C-alpha atoms as a printed R data frame, in Angstrom:
    type eleno elety resid chain resno       x       y       z
1   ATOM     1    CA   MET     A     1 -17.637 -26.008  31.925
2   ATOM     2    CA   LYS     A     2 -16.928 -22.314  32.618
3   ATOM     3    CA   LYS     A     3 -13.630 -22.527  30.731
4   ATOM     4    CA   ARG     A     4 -15.287 -24.221  27.743
5   ATOM     5    CA   SER     A     5 -18.071 -21.618  27.744
6   ATOM     6    CA   LYS     A     6 -15.529 -18.765  27.831
7   ATOM     7    CA   GLN     A     7 -13.615 -20.291  24.906
8   ATOM     8    CA   LYS     A     8 -16.874 -20.626  22.961
9   ATOM     9    CA   THR     A     9 -17.793 -16.984  23.643
10  ATOM    10    CA   THR     A    10 -14.326 -15.766  22.619
11  ATOM    11    CA   SER     A    11 -14.490 -17.810  19.422
12  ATOM    12    CA   LEU     A    12 -17.955 -16.449  18.612
13  ATOM    13    CA   GLN     A    13 -16.862 -12.856  19.257
14  ATOM    14    CA   LYS     A    14 -13.834 -13.345  17.012
15  ATOM    15    CA   SER     A    15 -16.019 -14.800  14.260
16  ATOM    16    CA   LEU     A    16 -18.503 -11.915  14.494
17  ATOM    17    CA   ARG     A    17 -15.638  -9.390  14.401
18  ATOM    18    CA   GLN     A    18 -14.221 -10.985  11.257
19  ATOM    19    CA   GLN     A    19 -17.671 -11.107   9.657
20  ATOM    20    CA   SER     A    20 -18.263  -7.446  10.504
21  ATOM    21    CA   MET     A    21 -14.915  -6.478   8.982
22  ATOM    22    CA   SER     A    22 -15.702  -8.373   5.765
23  ATOM    23    CA   PHE     A    23 -18.905  -6.364   5.337
24  ATOM    24    CA   SER     A    24 -17.432  -2.990   6.310
25  ATOM    25    CA   ALA     A    25 -17.422  -0.223   3.710
26  ATOM    26    CA   PRO     A    26 -13.636  -0.238   3.100
27  ATOM    27    CA   ALA     A    27 -13.597  -4.023   2.727
28  ATOM    28    CA   ILE     A    28 -16.434  -3.954   0.188
29  ATOM    29    CA   ILE     A    29 -14.820  -1.125  -1.779
30  ATOM    30    CA   ARG     A    30 -11.503  -2.986  -1.906
31  ATOM    31    CA   ARG     A    31 -13.346  -5.888  -3.561
32  ATOM    32    CA   ALA     A    32 -15.355  -3.630  -5.898
33  ATOM    33    CA   ARG     A    33 -13.371  -4.451  -9.048
34  ATOM    34    CA   ALA     A    34 -14.964  -7.899  -8.909
35  ATOM    35    CA   PHE     A    35 -18.434  -6.306  -9.227
36  ATOM    36    CA   PRO     A    36 -19.821  -5.354 -12.653
37  ATOM    37    CA   ILE     A    37 -20.079  -1.657 -13.517
38  ATOM    38    CA   LEU     A    38 -23.718  -0.626 -13.302
39  ATOM    39    CA   GLU     A    39 -23.487   2.873 -14.789
40  ATOM    40    CA   CYS     A    40 -21.391   6.027 -14.955
41  ATOM    41    CA   TRP     A    41 -22.454   9.673 -14.837
42  ATOM    42    CA   ILE     A    42 -20.545  12.863 -15.611
43  ATOM    43    CA   SER     A    43 -21.257  16.591 -15.375
44  ATOM    44    CA   ALA     A    44 -23.442  17.634 -18.297
45  ATOM    45    CA   GLU     A    45 -21.024  20.334 -19.433
46  ATOM    46    CA   TRP     A    46 -17.817  18.355 -18.990
47  ATOM    47    CA   GLN     A    47 -16.606  19.401 -22.451
48  ATOM    48    CA   LYS     A    48 -16.846  23.131 -21.749
49  ATOM    49    CA   ASP     A    49 -13.833  25.152 -20.619
50  ATOM    50    CA   SER     A    50 -15.538  26.787 -17.652
51  ATOM    51    CA   PRO     A    51 -15.488  26.330 -14.699
52  ATOM    52    CA   GLY     A    52 -13.032  23.447 -15.103
53  ATOM    53    CA   LEU     A    53 -14.635  21.235 -12.432
54  ATOM    54    CA   VAL     A    54 -16.133  17.904 -13.471
55  ATOM    55    CA   GLU     A    55 -18.123  15.539 -11.242
56  ATOM    56    CA   ILE     A    56 -18.052  11.833 -12.035
57  ATOM    57    CA   LEU     A    57 -19.939   8.916 -10.500
58  ATOM    58    CA   VAL     A    58 -19.032   5.265 -11.080
59  ATOM    59    CA   ALA     A    59 -21.533   2.727  -9.717
60  ATOM    60    CA   ARG     A    60 -21.140  -1.038  -9.400
61  ATOM    61    CA   GLN     A    61 -23.594  -3.815  -8.564
62  ATOM    62    CA   GLN     A    62 -22.591  -5.717  -5.434
63  ATOM    63    CA   SER     A    63 -22.992  -9.487  -5.378
64  ATOM    64    CA   ASP     A    64 -25.877  -9.129  -2.894
65  ATOM    65    CA   GLY     A    65 -27.809  -6.826  -5.262
66  ATOM    66    CA   ASP     A    66 -26.992  -3.586  -3.450
67  ATOM    67    CA   ILE     A    67 -25.054  -0.772  -5.114
68  ATOM    68    CA   CYS     A    68 -21.655   0.695  -4.303
69  ATOM    69    CA   PHE     A    69 -20.316   3.793  -5.983
70  ATOM    70    CA   GLY     A    70 -17.560   6.375  -6.030
71  ATOM    71    CA   MET     A    71 -17.846  10.128  -6.527
72  ATOM    72    CA   TYR     A    72 -14.890  11.988  -8.030
73  ATOM    73    CA   LEU     A    73 -14.440  15.756  -8.368
74  ATOM    74    CA   VAL     A    74 -11.918  16.546 -11.090
75  ATOM    75    CA   ASP     A    75 -10.225  19.919 -11.557
76  ATOM    76    CA   LYS     A    76  -9.299  19.896 -15.262
77  ATOM    77    CA   PHE     A    77  -7.406  23.163 -15.013
78  ATOM    78    CA   CYS     A    78  -4.796  22.399 -12.379
79  ATOM    79    CA   LEU     A    79  -5.210  20.165  -9.332
80  ATOM    80    CA   GLY     A    80  -6.515  16.939 -10.862
81  ATOM    81    CA   LEU     A    81  -8.602  14.848  -8.463
82  ATOM    82    CA   LYS     A    82  -9.697  17.373  -5.812
83  ATOM    83    CA   ASN     A    83 -12.167  15.267  -3.887
84  ATOM    84    CA   THR     A    84 -13.517  11.730  -3.789
85  ATOM    85    CA   PHE     A    85 -15.541   9.404  -1.585
86  ATOM    86    CA   GLY     A    86 -17.128   5.960  -1.790
87  ATOM    87    CA   ARG     A    87 -20.418   4.526  -0.568
88  ATOM    88    CA   VAL     A    88 -21.620   0.919  -0.257
89  ATOM    89    CA   ASN     A    89 -24.741  -1.124   0.531
90  ATOM    90    CA   TYR     A    90 -27.198   1.265  -1.137
91  ATOM    91    CA   SER     A    91 -30.550  -0.141  -2.186
92  ATOM    92    CA   ARG     A    92 -31.668   0.849  -5.678
93  ATOM    93    CA   THR     A    93 -34.260   3.226  -4.139
94  ATOM    94    CA   ARG     A    94 -31.737   4.933  -1.881
95  ATOM    95    CA   TYR     A    95 -29.205   5.186  -4.687
96  ATOM    96    CA   GLU     A    96 -31.724   6.757  -7.076
97  ATOM    97    CA   ASP     A    97 -32.793   9.206  -4.381
98  ATOM    98    CA   GLU     A    98 -29.189  10.331  -3.774
99  ATOM    99    CA   LEU     A    99 -28.564  10.567  -7.500
100 ATOM   100    CA   HIS     A   100 -31.596  12.772  -8.100
101 ATOM   101    CA   ASN     A   101 -31.512  14.896  -4.956
102 ATOM   102    CA   THR     A   102 -27.891  15.170  -3.834
103 ATOM   103    CA   PHE     A   103 -25.332  14.719  -6.595
104 ATOM   104    CA   PHE     A   104 -24.771  16.900  -9.677
105 ATOM   105    CA   GLN     A   105 -27.006  19.627  -8.274
106 ATOM   106    CA   ASP     A   106 -24.875  22.433  -9.680
107 ATOM   107    CA   THR     A   107 -23.808  20.849 -12.933
108 ATOM   108    CA   GLY     A   108 -26.536  18.533 -14.174
109 ATOM   109    CA   ARG     A   109 -25.493  15.093 -15.385
110 ATOM   110    CA   VAL     A   110 -25.375  12.836 -18.408
111 ATOM   111    CA   ALA     A   111 -24.704   9.125 -18.644
112 ATOM   112    CA   CYS     A   112 -21.254   8.335 -19.977
113 ATOM   113    CA   PRO     A   113 -19.240   5.274 -21.011
114 ATOM   114    CA   PRO     A   114 -16.977   3.836 -18.294
115 ATOM   115    CA   GLU     A   115 -14.033   4.558 -20.611
116 ATOM   116    CA   LEU     A   116 -14.689   8.307 -20.457
117 ATOM   117    CA   ALA     A   117 -15.170   8.341 -16.689
118 ATOM   118    CA   HIS     A   118 -11.943   6.427 -16.110
119 ATOM   119    CA   GLN     A   119  -9.863   8.389 -18.613
120 ATOM   120    CA   MET     A   120 -11.014  11.726 -17.191
121 ATOM   121    CA   ILE     A   121 -10.054  10.717 -13.649
122 ATOM   122    CA   TYR     A   122  -6.739   9.062 -14.438
123 ATOM   123    CA   ALA     A   123  -5.610  11.651 -16.991
124 ATOM   124    CA   SER     A   124  -6.405  14.525 -14.609
125 ATOM   125    CA   ILE     A   125  -4.255  12.869 -11.929
126 ATOM   126    CA   GLU     A   126  -1.447  12.448 -14.448
127 ATOM   127    CA   TYR     A   127  -1.686  16.098 -15.536
128 ATOM   128    CA   ALA     A   128  -1.626  17.413 -11.956
129 ATOM   129    CA   ALA     A   129   1.335  15.179 -11.096
130 ATOM   130    CA   GLN     A   130   3.501  17.232 -13.503
131 ATOM   131    CA   PHE     A   131   3.185  20.100 -11.031
132 ATOM   132    CA   GLY     A   132   3.620  18.056  -7.874
133 ATOM   133    CA   PHE     A   133  -0.072  17.655  -6.979
134 ATOM   134    CA   THR     A   134  -1.354  14.301  -5.745
135 ATOM   135    CA   PRO     A   135  -4.927  12.926  -5.658
136 ATOM   136    CA   GLU     A   136  -7.110  13.574  -2.633
137 ATOM   137    CA   LYS     A   137  -6.112  11.082   0.085
138 ATOM   138    CA   ASP     A   138  -9.350   9.069  -0.073
139 ATOM   139    CA   PHE     A   139  -8.406   7.973  -3.590
140 ATOM   140    CA   ALA     A   140  -6.252   5.362  -1.870
141 ATOM   141    CA   LEU     A   141  -9.586   3.614  -1.274
142 ATOM   142    CA   THR     A   142 -11.913   4.836  -4.037
143 ATOM   143    CA   GLN     A   143  -9.436   3.770  -6.724
144 ATOM   144    CA   TYR     A   144 -10.844   0.270  -6.221
145 ATOM   145    CA   LEU     A   145 -14.213   1.365  -7.593
146 ATOM   146    CA   LEU     A   146 -12.387   2.036 -10.866
147 ATOM   147    CA   ALA     A   147 -10.749  -0.408 -13.220
148 ATOM   148    CA   PRO     A   148  -6.936  -0.281 -13.042
149 ATOM   149    CA   ARG     A   149  -5.306   2.283 -15.340
150 ATOM   150    CA   GLY     A   150  -4.767   0.831 -18.791
151 ATOM   151    CA   GLU     A   151  -7.493  -1.808 -18.542
152 ATOM   152    CA   LEU     A   152 -10.036   0.322 -20.420
153 ATOM   153    CA   GLU     A   153  -9.485   2.028 -23.743
154 ATOM   154    CA   GLU     A   154  -8.529   5.724 -23.602
155 ATOM   155    CA   SER     A   155  -9.724   7.152 -26.904
156 ATOM   156    CA   TYR     A   156 -11.067  10.552 -25.819
157 ATOM   157    CA   ASP     A   157  -9.299  13.777 -26.730
158 ATOM   158    CA   LEU     A   158  -9.188  15.420 -23.300
159 ATOM   159    CA   THR     A   159  -7.574  18.770 -22.616
160 ATOM   160    CA   PHE     A   160  -6.213  19.886 -19.250
161 ATOM   161    CA   GLY     A   161  -5.026  23.268 -18.111
162 ATOM   162    CA   ARG     A   162  -6.101  26.421 -19.947
163 ATOM   163    CA   ASP     A   163  -4.283  27.993 -22.874
164 ATOM   164    CA   GLY     A   164  -1.542  25.419 -22.541
165 ATOM   165    CA   LYS     A   165  -0.730  25.983 -18.868
166 ATOM   166    CA   PRO     A   166  -2.181  25.244 -15.424
167 ATOM   167    CA   PHE     A   167  -4.853  27.649 -14.210
168 ATOM   168    CA   PHE     A   168  -5.506  27.548 -10.471
169 ATOM   169    CA   ILE     A   169  -8.920  28.762  -9.304
170 ATOM   170    CA   ALA     A   170  -8.943  28.966  -5.510
171 ATOM   171    CA   GLY     A   171 -11.819  27.161  -3.824
172 ATOM   172    CA   PRO     A   172 -13.030  27.590  -0.239
173 ATOM   173    CA   TYR     A   173 -10.944  24.681   1.058
174 ATOM   174    CA   ASP     A   174  -7.760  25.381  -0.920
175 ATOM   175    CA   ASP     A   175  -4.576  26.878   0.490
176 ATOM   176    CA   PRO     A   176  -3.680  29.447  -2.218
177 ATOM   177    CA   LYS     A   177  -0.284  30.316  -0.736
178 ATOM   178    CA   LEU     A   178   0.815  26.693  -0.705
179 ATOM   179    CA   ILE     A   179  -0.552  25.903  -4.168
180 ATOM   180    CA   LEU     A   180   0.923  28.998  -5.819
181 ATOM   181    CA   LYS     A   181   4.282  28.290  -4.199
182 ATOM   182    CA   GLN     A   182   4.114  24.792  -5.659
183 ATOM   183    CA   LEU     A   183   3.266  26.121  -9.126
184 ATOM   184    CA   GLU     A   184   6.081  28.658  -8.946
185 ATOM   185    CA   ARG     A   185   8.494  25.845  -8.187
186 ATOM   186    CA   THR     A   186   7.211  23.264 -10.684
187 ATOM   187    CA   ALA     A   187   5.679  25.226 -13.581
188 ATOM   188    CA   GLY     A   188   7.882  28.286 -13.214
189 ATOM   189    CA   ALA     A   189   7.158  32.002 -13.177
190 ATOM   190    CA   GLY     A   190   4.869  33.081 -15.995
191 ATOM   191    CA   ASN     A   191   3.932  29.501 -16.844
192 ATOM   192    CA   TYR     A   192   0.694  29.368 -14.864
193 ATOM   193    CA   ASP     A   193  -2.357  31.530 -14.200
194 ATOM   194    CA   TYR     A   194  -4.494  31.822 -11.108
195 ATOM   195    CA   LEU     A   195  -7.708  33.348  -9.818
196 ATOM   196    CA   VAL     A   196  -8.238  34.089  -6.133
197 ATOM   197    CA   MET     A   197 -11.745  35.252  -5.298
198 ATOM   198    CA   SER     A   198 -10.906  36.925  -2.001
199 ATOM   199    CA   PRO     A   199  -7.724  38.503  -0.614
200 ATOM   200    CA   ASP     A   200  -8.587  36.809   2.700
201 ATOM   201    CA   MET     A   201  -7.377  33.560   1.138
202 ATOM   202    CA   PHE     A   202  -3.779  34.818   1.433
């Protein structure tokens, strides 16, 4: 009896572990392409040249009615996808609260077609790759909140860099020495511009 009971407990624990994994955030995000796109938002001034940073949100409706979404911070001037993260299991109320009170605080936002959101993200990654820059590591997961590259039409005339060359603006979490060394090697001397706010960054 004790042996049978132990086997039952082990089997139940294994089942609960598997169930928990299937509902974990990464597991849901990896299945997100099967969920319909609910809406997309982009920084209100995404078409302007300054400051070159564009926030994008892509939200999908989970099969249980909750919402999952990805946030993407694009540097149009140089680095491509600088930051990204994904969230899952948000009720409509919680999602709306985050949207109104947390995201796009500095830029404002406008609704945009999924095609624009996707093209901006993918094209920025492609531009940055010319100079040896790769997307922020969490894109390995948040890419699944997007449609695969090439699935949606790319009809927008998007411009990257400034005046025909990369323009690096150092942010608080950037390593200017490393980035400028990379640009020197890949773009070449005189073929890029940069702005460093504080000499302490060197």
